FIMIMI-627493 format. One record per atom (N, C-alpha, C): atom name; x negated, y negated, z negated; residue number from 1. Coordinates in Angstrom, 1 decimal. Example, Ala and Ser with C-alpha at 12.3 -4.5 7.8 and 13.67 -1.06 7.14 Angstrom:
2
LONU  atom  xx  yy  zz  seq
LONU  N  -13.2  5.7  -7.8  1
LONU  CA  -12.3  4.5  -7.8  1
LONU  C  -13.2  3.3  -7.8  1
LONU  N  -12.8  2.2  -7.1  2
LONU  CA  -13.7  1.1  -7.1  2
LONU  C  -12.9  0.0  -7.9  2
***
This chain:
189
LONU  atom  xx  yy  zz  seq
LONU  N  -47.8  -12.0  2.1  1
LONU  CA  -46.3  -12.1  1.9  1
LONU  C  -46.0  -13.2  0.8  1
LONU  N  -45.0  -14.0  1.1  2
LONU  CA  -44.6  -14.9  0.2  2
LONU  C  -43.4  -14.4  -0.6  2
LONU  N  -43.4  -14.4  -1.9  3
LONU  CA  -42.3  -13.9  -2.7  3
LONU  C  -41.0  -14.7  -2.4  3
LONU  N  -39.9  -14.0  -2.2  4
LONU  CA  -38.6  -14.7  -2.0  4
LONU  C  -37.8  -14.6  -3.2  4
LONU  N  -36.8  -15.5  -3.3  5
LONU  CA  -35.8  -15.5  -4.4  5
LONU  C  -34.6  -15.0  -3.7  5
LONU  N  -34.1  -13.8  -4.2  6
LONU  CA  -33.0  -13.1  -3.6  6
LONU  C  -31.8  -13.0  -4.6  6
LONU  N  -30.6  -13.3  -4.1  7
LONU  CA  -29.4  -13.2  -4.9  7
LONU  C  -28.7  -11.9  -4.5  7
LONU  N  -28.3  -11.2  -5.5  8
LONU  CA  -27.5  -10.0  -5.3  8
LONU  C  -26.2  -10.2  -6.0  8
LONU  N  -25.1  -10.2  -5.2  9
LONU  CA  -23.7  -10.4  -5.8  9
LONU  C  -23.1  -9.0  -5.9  9
LONU  N  -22.7  -8.7  -7.2  10
LONU  CA  -22.1  -7.3  -7.4  10
LONU  C  -20.9  -7.5  -8.3  10
LONU  N  -20.4  -6.4  -8.7  11
LONU  CA  -19.2  -6.3  -9.6  11
LONU  C  -19.0  -4.9  -10.1  11
LONU  N  -18.0  -4.8  -10.9  12
LONU  CA  -17.6  -3.5  -11.5  12
LONU  C  -17.3  -2.5  -10.3  12
LONU  N  -17.7  -1.3  -10.5  13
LONU  CA  -17.5  -0.2  -9.6  13
LONU  C  -18.3  -0.4  -8.3  13
LONU  N  -19.4  -1.1  -8.4  14
LONU  CA  -20.3  -1.2  -7.3  14
LONU  C  -20.9  0.2  -7.1  14
LONU  N  -21.4  0.6  -6.0  15
LONU  CA  -22.0  1.9  -5.7  15
LONU  C  -23.3  1.9  -6.4  15
LONU  N  -23.6  2.8  -7.3  16
LONU  CA  -24.8  2.9  -8.1  16
LONU  C  -26.1  2.8  -7.3  16
LONU  N  -26.2  3.7  -6.3  17
LONU  CA  -27.5  3.7  -5.5  17
LONU  C  -27.6  2.4  -4.7  17
LONU  N  -26.5  1.9  -4.2  18
LONU  CA  -26.6  0.7  -3.3  18
LONU  C  -26.8  -0.6  -4.1  18
LONU  N  -26.8  -0.5  -5.4  19
LONU  CA  -27.1  -1.6  -6.3  19
LONU  C  -28.5  -1.4  -6.9  19
LONU  N  -28.7  -0.3  -7.6  20
LONU  CA  -30.0  -0.1  -8.3  20
LONU  C  -31.2  0.0  -7.3  20
LONU  N  -31.0  0.8  -6.3  21
LONU  CA  -32.2  1.1  -5.4  21
LONU  C  -32.7  -0.2  -4.7  21
LONU  N  -31.8  -1.0  -4.1  22
LONU  CA  -32.4  -2.3  -3.5  22
LONU  C  -32.9  -3.3  -4.5  22
LONU  N  -32.2  -3.3  -5.7  23
LONU  CA  -32.6  -4.2  -6.7  23
LONU  C  -34.1  -3.9  -7.1  23
LONU  N  -34.3  -2.6  -7.4  24
LONU  CA  -35.6  -2.2  -7.8  24
LONU  C  -36.7  -2.2  -6.7  24
LONU  N  -36.2  -1.9  -5.5  25
LONU  CA  -37.2  -1.9  -4.4  25
LONU  C  -37.6  -3.3  -4.1  25
LONU  N  -36.7  -4.3  -4.1  26
LONU  CA  -37.1  -5.7  -3.8  26
LONU  C  -38.0  -6.2  -4.9  26
LONU  N  -37.7  -5.8  -6.2  27
LONU  CA  -38.6  -6.2  -7.2  27
LONU  C  -40.0  -5.6  -7.1  27
LONU  N  -40.1  -4.4  -6.6  28
LONU  CA  -41.3  -3.6  -6.5  28
LONU  C  -42.3  -4.2  -5.5  28
LONU  N  -41.8  -5.0  -4.5  29
LONU  CA  -42.7  -5.6  -3.6  29
LONU  C  -42.9  -7.1  -3.8  29
LONU  N  -42.5  -7.5  -5.0  30
LONU  CA  -42.8  -8.9  -5.5  30
LONU  C  -41.8  -9.9  -5.4  30
LONU  N  -40.6  -9.6  -4.9  31
LONU  CA  -39.5  -10.6  -4.8  31
LONU  C  -38.8  -10.8  -6.2  31
LONU  N  -38.3  -12.0  -6.4  32
LONU  CA  -37.5  -12.3  -7.5  32
LONU  C  -36.0  -12.0  -7.2  32
LONU  N  -35.3  -11.2  -7.9  33
LONU  CA  -34.0  -10.8  -7.6  33
LONU  C  -33.1  -11.1  -8.8  33
LONU  N  -32.0  -11.9  -8.5  34
LONU  CA  -31.1  -12.2  -9.5  34
LONU  C  -29.8  -11.5  -9.2  34
LONU  N  -29.3  -10.6  -10.1  35
LONU  CA  -28.1  -9.9  -9.9  35
LONU  C  -27.0  -10.6  -10.8  35
LONU  N  -25.9  -10.9  -10.1  36
LONU  CA  -24.8  -11.6  -10.8  36
LONU  C  -23.5  -11.0  -10.4  36
LONU  N  -22.5  -11.4  -11.3  37
LONU  CA  -21.1  -10.9  -11.1  37
LONU  C  -20.2  -12.1  -11.6  37
LONU  N  -19.2  -12.4  -10.9  38
LONU  CA  -18.2  -13.5  -11.4  38
LONU  C  -17.8  -13.2  -12.8  38
LONU  N  -17.6  -14.2  -13.6  39
LONU  CA  -17.1  -14.1  -14.9  39
LONU  C  -18.1  -13.4  -15.9  39
LONU  N  -19.3  -13.1  -15.5  40
LONU  CA  -20.3  -12.4  -16.4  40
LONU  C  -21.5  -13.2  -16.4  40
LONU  N  -22.3  -13.0  -17.5  41
LONU  CA  -23.5  -13.7  -17.7  41
LONU  C  -24.7  -12.7  -17.8  41
LONU  N  -25.9  -13.3  -17.8  42
LONU  CA  -27.1  -12.5  -17.9  42
LONU  C  -27.0  -11.6  -19.2  42
LONU  N  -27.4  -10.3  -19.0  43
LONU  CA  -27.3  -9.4  -20.1  43
LONU  C  -26.0  -8.6  -20.1  43
LONU  N  -25.0  -9.1  -19.5  44
LONU  CA  -23.8  -8.3  -19.4  44
LONU  C  -24.0  -7.1  -18.4  44
LONU  N  -23.2  -6.2  -18.4  45
LONU  CA  -23.3  -5.0  -17.4  45
LONU  C  -22.1  -4.9  -16.6  45
LONU  N  -22.3  -4.2  -15.5  46
LONU  CA  -21.2  -3.8  -14.6  46
LONU  C  -21.2  -2.3  -14.5  46
LONU  N  -20.0  -1.7  -14.4  47
LONU  CA  -19.9  -0.3  -14.2  47
LONU  C  -20.3  0.1  -12.8  47
LONU  N  -21.0  1.1  -12.6  48
LONU  CA  -21.3  1.6  -11.2  48
LONU  C  -20.6  2.9  -11.0  48
LONU  N  -20.5  3.3  -9.8  49
LONU  CA  -19.9  4.6  -9.4  49
LONU  C  -20.8  5.3  -8.4  49
LONU  N  -20.9  6.6  -8.5  50
LONU  CA  -21.7  7.4  -7.6  50
LONU  C  -20.8  7.9  -6.5  50
LONU  N  -20.9  7.5  -5.3  51
LONU  CA  -20.1  8.0  -4.2  51
LONU  C  -20.9  9.0  -3.4  51
LONU  N  -20.3  10.1  -3.2  52
LONU  CA  -21.0  11.2  -2.6  52
LONU  C  -20.2  11.8  -1.4  52
LONU  N  -20.9  12.3  -0.5  53
LONU  CA  -20.2  12.9  0.7  53
LONU  C  -20.3  14.4  0.6  53
LONU  N  -19.1  15.0  0.3  54
LONU  CA  -19.0  16.4  -0.1  54
LONU  C  -18.1  17.2  0.9  54
LONU  N  -17.9  16.7  2.1  55
LONU  CA  -17.2  17.4  3.1  55
LONU  C  -15.7  17.1  3.1  55
LONU  N  -15.3  16.2  2.3  56
LONU  CA  -13.9  15.7  2.3  56
LONU  C  -13.6  14.6  3.3  56
LONU  N  -12.4  14.2  3.4  57
LONU  CA  -12.1  13.1  4.4  57
LONU  C  -12.7  11.8  4.0  57
LONU  N  -13.0  11.6  2.7  58
LONU  CA  -13.7  10.4  2.3  58
LONU  C  -14.7  10.8  1.2  58
LONU  N  -15.4  9.9  0.6  59
LONU  CA  -16.3  10.1  -0.4  59
LONU  C  -15.6  10.5  -1.7  59
LONU  N  -16.4  11.1  -2.6  60
LONU  CA  -15.9  11.4  -4.0  60
LONU  C  -16.5  10.3  -4.8  60
LONU  N  -15.9  10.1  -6.0  61
LONU  CA  -16.4  9.0  -6.9  61
LONU  C  -16.6  9.6  -8.3  61
LONU  N  -17.8  9.4  -8.9  62
LONU  CA  -18.1  9.8  -10.2  62
LONU  C  -18.7  8.6  -11.0  62
LONU  N  -18.6  8.6  -12.3  63
LONU  CA  -19.2  7.5  -13.1  63
LONU  C  -20.7  7.4  -12.8  63
LONU  N  -21.2  6.2  -12.7  64
LONU  CA  -22.6  6.0  -12.6  64
LONU  C  -23.2  5.4  -13.8  64
LONU  N  -24.3  4.7  -13.7  65
LONU  CA  -24.9  4.0  -14.8  65
LONU  C  -24.3  2.6  -15.1  65
LONU  N  -24.6  2.0  -16.2  66
LONU  CA  -24.3  0.6  -16.4  66
LONU  C  -25.4  -0.1  -15.8  66
LONU  N  -25.1  -1.1  -15.0  67
LONU  CA  -26.2  -2.0  -14.4  67
LONU  C  -26.2  -3.3  -15.1  67
LONU  N  -27.3  -3.7  -15.6  68
LONU  CA  -27.5  -4.9  -16.4  68
LONU  C  -27.7  -6.1  -15.4  68
LONU  N  -26.9  -7.1  -15.6  69
LONU  CA  -27.1  -8.4  -14.8  69
LONU  C  -28.2  -9.2  -15.4  69
LONU  N  -29.0  -9.8  -14.6  70
LONU  CA  -30.1  -10.6  -15.1  70
LONU  C  -30.0  -12.1  -14.8  70
LONU  N  -28.8  -12.5  -14.4  71
LONU  CA  -28.6  -14.0  -14.2  71
LONU  C  -27.1  -14.2  -14.5  71
LONU  N  -26.7  -15.4  -14.7  72
LONU  CA  -25.4  -15.8  -15.0  72
LONU  C  -24.7  -16.4  -13.8  72
LONU  N  -23.6  -15.8  -13.4  73
LONU  CA  -22.9  -16.2  -12.2  73
LONU  C  -22.6  -17.7  -12.2  73
LONU  N  -22.1  -18.3  -13.3  74
LONU  CA  -21.8  -19.7  -13.3  74
LONU  C  -22.9  -20.6  -13.1  74
LONU  N  -24.2  -20.2  -13.3  75
LONU  CA  -25.4  -21.0  -13.1  75
LONU  C  -26.0  -20.9  -11.7  75
LONU  N  -25.4  -20.0  -10.9  76
LONU  CA  -26.0  -19.8  -9.6  76
LONU  C  -25.7  -20.9  -8.6  76
LONU  N  -26.7  -21.3  -7.8  77
LONU  CA  -26.5  -22.2  -6.7  77
LONU  C  -27.1  -21.5  -5.5  77
LONU  N  -26.3  -21.2  -4.5  78
LONU  CA  -26.7  -20.4  -3.4  78
LONU  C  -27.9  -21.1  -2.7  78
LONU  N  -27.9  -22.4  -2.6  79
LONU  CA  -29.0  -23.1  -1.9  79
LONU  C  -30.4  -22.9  -2.6  79
LONU  N  -30.4  -22.3  -3.8  80
LONU  CA  -31.7  -22.0  -4.5  80
LONU  C  -32.3  -20.7  -4.1  80
LONU  N  -31.6  -20.0  -3.2  81
LONU  CA  -32.0  -18.6  -2.9  81
LONU  C  -32.4  -18.5  -1.4  81
LONU  N  -33.3  -17.6  -1.1  82
LONU  CA  -33.8  -17.3  0.2  82
LONU  C  -33.0  -16.3  1.0  82
LONU  N  -32.4  -15.4  0.3  83
LONU  CA  -31.7  -14.3  0.9  83
LONU  C  -30.6  -13.8  0.0  83
LONU  N  -29.7  -12.9  0.6  84
LONU  CA  -28.5  -12.4  -0.2  84
LONU  C  -28.4  -10.9  0.1  84
LONU  N  -28.1  -10.1  -1.0  85
LONU  CA  -27.8  -8.7  -0.9  85
LONU  C  -26.4  -8.5  -1.4  85
LONU  N  -25.6  -7.7  -0.6  86
LONU  CA  -24.3  -7.3  -1.0  86
LONU  C  -24.2  -5.8  -1.0  86
LONU  N  -24.2  -5.2  -2.2  87
LONU  CA  -24.0  -3.8  -2.3  87
LONU  C  -22.6  -3.4  -2.0  87
LONU  N  -22.4  -2.1  -1.7  88
LONU  CA  -21.0  -1.6  -1.4  88
LONU  C  -20.3  -1.1  -2.6  88
LONU  N  -19.5  0.0  -2.4  89
LONU  CA  -18.7  0.5  -3.5  89
LONU  C  -17.3  -0.3  -3.5  89
LONU  N  -16.6  -0.2  -4.6  90
LONU  CA  -15.4  -0.9  -4.6  90
LONU  C  -15.5  -2.4  -5.0  90
LONU  N  -16.6  -2.8  -5.5  91
LONU  CA  -16.8  -4.2  -5.9  91
LONU  C  -16.4  -5.2  -4.9  91
LONU  N  -16.8  -5.0  -3.6  92
LONU  CA  -16.4  -6.0  -2.6  92
LONU  C  -14.9  -6.3  -2.5  92
LONU  N  -14.0  -5.3  -2.8  93
LONU  CA  -12.6  -5.5  -2.9  93
LONU  C  -12.2  -6.7  -3.8  93
LONU  N  -12.9  -6.7  -4.9  94
LONU  CA  -12.7  -7.7  -6.0  94
LONU  C  -13.4  -9.0  -5.6  94
LONU  N  -14.6  -8.9  -5.2  95
LONU  CA  -15.5  -10.1  -4.9  95
LONU  C  -14.8  -10.9  -3.8  95
LONU  N  -14.2  -10.3  -2.8  96
LONU  CA  -13.7  -11.0  -1.7  96
LONU  C  -12.5  -11.9  -2.0  96
LONU  N  -12.0  -11.8  -3.3  97
LONU  CA  -10.9  -12.6  -3.7  97
LONU  C  -11.4  -13.8  -4.5  97
LONU  N  -12.7  -14.0  -4.7  98
LONU  CA  -13.2  -15.1  -5.4  98
LONU  C  -13.8  -16.2  -4.5  98
LONU  N  -13.2  -17.3  -4.6  99
LONU  CA  -13.5  -18.4  -3.6  99
LONU  C  -15.0  -18.9  -3.8  99
LONU  N  -15.5  -18.8  -5.0  100
LONU  CA  -16.9  -19.1  -5.2  100
LONU  C  -17.9  -18.1  -4.5  100
LONU  N  -17.5  -16.9  -4.6  101
LONU  CA  -18.3  -15.8  -3.9  101
LONU  C  -18.3  -16.1  -2.4  101
LONU  N  -17.1  -16.3  -1.9  102
LONU  CA  -16.9  -16.5  -0.4  102
LONU  C  -17.7  -17.7  0.0  102
LONU  N  -17.7  -18.8  -0.8  103
LONU  CA  -18.5  -20.0  -0.4  103
LONU  C  -20.0  -19.7  -0.4  103
LONU  N  -20.5  -18.8  -1.4  104
LONU  CA  -21.9  -18.4  -1.4  104
LONU  C  -22.2  -17.6  -0.2  104
LONU  N  -21.4  -16.7  0.2  105
LONU  CA  -21.7  -15.9  1.4  105
LONU  C  -21.8  -16.8  2.6  105
LONU  N  -20.8  -17.7  2.8  106
LONU  CA  -20.8  -18.6  3.9  106
LONU  C  -22.1  -19.4  4.0  106
LONU  N  -22.6  -19.9  2.8  107
LONU  CA  -23.8  -20.7  2.7  107
LONU  C  -25.0  -19.9  3.4  107
LONU  N  -25.1  -18.7  3.1  108
LONU  CA  -26.3  -17.9  3.7  108
LONU  C  -26.2  -17.8  5.2  108
LONU  N  -25.0  -17.7  5.7  109
LONU  CA  -24.9  -17.7  7.2  109
LONU  C  -25.0  -19.1  7.8  109
LONU  N  -24.5  -20.1  7.2  110
LONU  CA  -24.6  -21.4  7.7  110
LONU  C  -26.1  -21.9  7.7  110
LONU  N  -26.8  -21.4  6.7  111
LONU  CA  -28.2  -21.8  6.6  111
LONU  C  -29.1  -20.8  7.3  111
LONU  N  -28.5  -19.8  8.0  112
LONU  CA  -29.3  -18.7  8.7  112
LONU  C  -30.3  -18.0  7.8  112
LONU  N  -30.0  -17.7  6.6  113
LONU  CA  -30.8  -17.0  5.7  113
LONU  C  -30.5  -15.5  5.8  113
LONU  N  -31.5  -14.7  5.5  114
LONU  CA  -31.3  -13.2  5.6  114
LONU  C  -30.2  -12.7  4.7  114
LONU  N  -29.4  -11.8  5.2  115
LONU  CA  -28.3  -11.2  4.4  115
LONU  C  -28.4  -9.7  4.7  115
LONU  N  -28.4  -8.9  3.6  116
LONU  CA  -28.3  -7.4  3.7  116
LONU  C  -27.0  -7.0  3.1  116
LONU  N  -26.2  -6.3  3.8  117
LONU  CA  -24.9  -5.7  3.3  117
LONU  C  -24.9  -4.2  3.6  117
LONU  N  -24.3  -3.5  2.8  118
LONU  CA  -24.2  -2.0  3.0  118
LONU  C  -22.8  -1.5  2.6  118
LONU  N  -22.4  -0.5  3.3  119
LONU  CA  -21.1  0.2  3.0  119
LONU  C  -19.9  -0.7  3.0  119
LONU  N  -19.2  -0.8  1.9  120
LONU  CA  -18.0  -1.7  1.8  120
LONU  C  -18.4  -3.2  1.7  120
LONU  N  -19.7  -3.5  1.7  121
LONU  CA  -20.1  -4.9  1.7  121
LONU  C  -19.5  -5.7  2.8  121
LONU  N  -19.2  -5.0  3.9  122
LONU  CA  -18.6  -5.6  5.1  122
LONU  C  -17.2  -6.2  4.8  122
LONU  N  -16.5  -5.7  3.8  123
LONU  CA  -15.2  -6.3  3.4  123
LONU  C  -15.4  -7.8  2.9  123
LONU  N  -16.5  -8.0  2.2  124
LONU  CA  -16.8  -9.4  1.8  124
LONU  C  -17.2  -10.2  2.9  124
LONU  N  -18.0  -9.7  3.9  125
LONU  CA  -18.4  -10.5  5.0  125
LONU  C  -17.2  -10.8  5.9  125
LONU  N  -16.3  -9.9  6.1  126
LONU  CA  -15.1  -10.1  6.9  126
LONU  C  -14.2  -11.2  6.2  126
LONU  N  -14.1  -11.1  4.9  127
LONU  CA  -13.3  -12.1  4.2  127
LONU  C  -13.9  -13.5  4.2  127
LONU  N  -15.2  -13.6  4.3  128
LONU  CA  -15.9  -14.9  4.4  128
LONU  C  -15.9  -15.4  5.8  128
LONU  N  -15.4  -14.6  6.8  129
LONU  CA  -15.3  -15.1  8.2  129
LONU  C  -16.7  -15.3  8.8  129
LONU  N  -17.6  -14.5  8.5  130
LONU  CA  -19.0  -14.7  9.1  130
LONU  C  -19.4  -13.6  10.1  130
LONU  N  -18.5  -12.8  10.5  131
LONU  CA  -18.8  -11.7  11.4  131
LONU  C  -18.5  -11.9  12.9  131
LONU  N  -17.9  -13.0  13.2  132
LONU  CA  -17.6  -13.3  14.6  132
LONU  C  -18.8  -13.1  15.5  132
LONU  N  -18.6  -12.1  16.5  133
LONU  CA  -19.6  -11.9  17.5  133
LONU  C  -20.8  -11.1  16.9  133
LONU  N  -20.9  -10.8  15.7  134
LONU  CA  -22.0  -10.1  15.1  134
LONU  C  -21.8  -8.6  15.0  134
LONU  N  -22.9  -7.9  15.3  135
LONU  CA  -22.9  -6.4  15.2  135
LONU  C  -23.1  -6.1  13.7  135
LONU  N  -22.2  -5.3  13.2  136
LONU  CA  -22.1  -4.9  11.8  136
LONU  C  -21.8  -3.5  11.5  136
LONU  N  -22.6  -2.8  10.8  137
LONU  CA  -22.3  -1.4  10.4  137
LONU  C  -21.7  -1.5  9.0  137
LONU  N  -21.0  -0.4  8.6  138
LONU  CA  -20.3  -0.4  7.3  138
LONU  C  -19.8  1.1  7.2  138
LONU  N  -19.3  1.3  6.0  139
LONU  CA  -18.7  2.6  5.8  139
LONU  C  -17.6  2.7  6.8  139
LONU  N  -17.4  3.8  7.5  140
LONU  CA  -16.4  3.9  8.6  140
LONU  C  -15.0  3.4  8.3  140
LONU  N  -14.6  3.5  7.1  141
LONU  CA  -13.2  3.1  6.8  141
LONU  C  -13.1  1.5  6.8  141
LONU  N  -14.3  0.9  6.9  142
LONU  CA  -14.3  -0.6  7.0  142
LONU  C  -14.3  -1.1  8.5  142
LONU  N  -14.3  -0.2  9.4  143
LONU  CA  -14.3  -0.6  10.8  143
LONU  C  -13.2  -1.6  11.2  143
LONU  N  -11.9  -1.3  10.7  144
LONU  CA  -10.9  -2.3  11.0  144
LONU  C  -11.1  -3.7  10.5  144
LONU  N  -11.7  -3.8  9.3  145
LONU  CA  -12.0  -5.1  8.8  145
LONU  C  -13.0  -5.9  9.6  145
LONU  N  -14.1  -5.1  10.0  146
LONU  CA  -15.1  -5.7  10.9  146
LONU  C  -14.5  -6.2  12.2  146
LONU  N  -13.7  -5.4  12.8  147
LONU  CA  -13.1  -5.8  14.1  147
LONU  C  -12.1  -6.9  13.9  147
LONU  N  -11.3  -6.8  12.9  148
LONU  CA  -10.3  -7.9  12.7  148
LONU  C  -11.0  -9.3  12.4  148
LONU  N  -12.2  -9.2  11.9  149
LONU  CA  -13.0  -10.4  11.7  149
LONU  C  -13.8  -10.8  12.9  149
LONU  N  -13.4  -10.2  14.1  150
LONU  CA  -14.1  -10.4  15.4  150
LONU  C  -15.6  -10.0  15.4  150
LONU  N  -15.9  -9.1  14.5  151
LONU  CA  -17.3  -8.5  14.5  151
LONU  C  -17.3  -7.3  15.5  151
LONU  N  -18.5  -6.9  15.8  152
LONU  CA  -18.7  -5.7  16.6  152
LONU  C  -19.1  -4.6  15.7  152
LONU  N  -18.2  -3.6  15.5  153
LONU  CA  -18.5  -2.5  14.6  153
LONU  C  -19.6  -1.6  15.2  153
LONU  N  -20.7  -1.4  14.5  154
LONU  CA  -21.8  -0.6  14.9  154
LONU  C  -21.6  0.8  14.3  154
LONU  N  -21.2  1.7  15.2  155
LONU  CA  -21.0  3.1  14.7  155
LONU  C  -22.3  3.9  14.9  155
LONU  N  -23.0  3.9  13.8  156
LONU  CA  -24.4  4.5  13.8  156
LONU  C  -24.4  5.6  12.7  156
LONU  N  -25.5  6.4  12.8  157
LONU  CA  -25.7  7.5  11.9  157
LONU  C  -25.8  6.9  10.5  157
LONU  N  -25.3  7.7  9.5  158
LONU  CA  -25.3  7.3  8.1  158
LONU  C  -26.7  7.0  7.5  158
LONU  N  -27.7  7.4  8.2  159
LONU  CA  -29.1  7.1  7.7  159
LONU  C  -29.8  6.0  8.5  159
LONU  N  -29.0  5.3  9.2  160
LONU  CA  -29.6  4.2  10.1  160
LONU  C  -29.0  2.8  9.7  160
LONU  N  -29.6  1.8  10.1  161
LONU  CA  -29.2  0.4  9.9  161
LONU  C  -29.3  -0.4  11.2  161
LONU  N  -28.7  -1.5  11.2  162
LONU  CA  -28.7  -2.4  12.4  162
LONU  C  -28.9  -3.8  12.0  162
LONU  N  -29.7  -4.5  12.7  163
LONU  CA  -29.9  -6.0  12.5  163
LONU  C  -29.4  -6.8  13.6  163
LONU  N  -28.6  -7.8  13.3  164
LONU  CA  -28.2  -8.8  14.3  164
LONU  C  -28.4  -10.2  13.7  164
LONU  N  -29.4  -10.8  14.3  165
LONU  CA  -29.8  -12.2  13.8  165
LONU  C  -30.3  -12.1  12.3  165
LONU  N  -29.6  -12.8  11.4  166
LONU  CA  -30.0  -12.8  10.0  166
LONU  C  -29.3  -11.7  9.2  166
LONU  N  -28.6  -10.8  9.8  167
LONU  CA  -27.8  -9.8  9.1  167
LONU  C  -28.3  -8.4  9.4  167
LONU  N  -28.5  -7.7  8.3  168
LONU  CA  -28.9  -6.3  8.4  168
LONU  C  -27.8  -5.5  7.6  168
LONU  N  -27.2  -4.5  8.3  169
LONU  CA  -26.1  -3.7  7.7  169
LONU  C  -26.4  -2.2  7.9  169
LONU  N  -25.7  -1.4  7.0  170
LONU  CA  -25.8  0.0  7.1  170
LONU  C  -24.5  0.6  6.6  170
LONU  N  -24.3  1.9  7.0  171
LONU  CA  -23.0  2.6  6.6  171
LONU  C  -23.0  3.0  5.1  171
LONU  N  -24.1  3.4  4.5  172
LONU  CA  -24.1  3.9  3.1  172
LONU  C  -25.5  4.1  2.6  172
LONU  N  -25.6  4.5  1.4  173
LONU  CA  -26.9  4.7  0.7  173
LONU  C  -27.9  5.6  1.4  173
LONU  N  -27.5  6.6  2.2  174
LONU  CA  -28.5  7.4  2.9  174
LONU  C  -29.4  6.6  3.9  174
LONU  N  -29.0  5.4  4.2  175
LONU  CA  -29.7  4.5  5.1  175
LONU  C  -30.7  3.6  4.4  175
LONU  N  -30.9  3.8  3.1  176
LONU  CA  -31.8  2.9  2.4  176
LONU  C  -33.2  2.7  3.0  176
LONU  N  -33.9  3.7  3.5  177
LONU  CA  -35.2  3.5  4.1  177
LONU  C  -35.1  2.6  5.3  177
LONU  N  -34.2  2.8  6.2  178
LONU  CA  -34.1  2.0  7.4  178
LONU  C  -33.5  0.6  7.1  178
LONU  N  -32.5  0.5  6.2  179
LONU  CA  -31.9  -0.7  5.8  179
LONU  C  -32.9  -1.7  5.1  179
LONU  N  -33.6  -1.1  4.1  180
LONU  CA  -34.6  -1.9  3.4  180
LONU  C  -35.7  -2.3  4.3  180
LONU  N  -36.2  -1.4  5.2  181
LONU  CA  -37.3  -1.8  6.1  181
LONU  C  -36.9  -2.9  7.0  181
LONU  N  -35.6  -2.9  7.5  182
LONU  CA  -35.2  -4.0  8.4  182
LONU  C  -35.0  -5.3  7.6  182
LONU  N  -34.5  -5.2  6.4  183
LONU  CA  -34.4  -6.4  5.5  183
LONU  C  -35.8  -7.0  5.2  183
LONU  N  -36.8  -6.1  4.9  184
LONU  CA  -38.1  -6.6  4.7  184
LONU  C  -38.6  -7.4  5.9  184
LONU  N  -38.3  -7.0  7.1  185
LONU  CA  -38.7  -7.7  8.3  185
LONU  C  -38.1  -9.1  8.3  185
LONU  N  -36.8  -9.2  8.0  186
LONU  CA  -36.2  -10.5  7.9  186
LONU  C  -36.8  -11.4  6.8  186
LONU  N  -37.3  -10.8  5.8  187
LONU  CA  -37.9  -11.5  4.7  187
LONU  C  -39.4  -11.8  4.9  187
LONU  N  -39.9  -11.2  6.0  188
LONU  CA  -41.4  -11.3  6.2  188
LONU  C  -42.2  -10.7  5.1  188
LONU  N  -41.7  -9.6  4.6  189
LONU  CA  -42.3  -8.8  3.5  189
LONU  C  -43.3  -7.9  4.0  189
***
């Protein structure tokens, strides 16, 4: 396996498990992962939230851990990275409004580099205009965004993932084993 340099774009109220688990899992197999957030620098933290499925119409939200960023957003050049990870939670609502983040996401698709997005990460993909004709899973409430972006919404079990070309997506954190396994294949891990 060749170690890859992976960019993780996150923000405040990112989903705790969808940020920490892939960050740690990718590091554990030898990849270099830089976690960044607009307007923040290495050593700053973002708030996370724990989203749980408790039988209500949507998930519940509880405070999570503080997640420490290990790179400075202003110093990042997308072309220096081999792959991109987009966690879910509420962070994509904010991230999709940042033109620099949108440009970074577009770069990974234009260069056909691996991209892993989970849950509400599809909101960022839709805003970047990279879903046309692509199969994409997401938290079910994001189905309209996927379809309005001319993507094909993949209605799959919450513990499954789907790969379409360079993109691997999943509905939520219960899919981590399948989502990460499919991302590892794209990375040749």
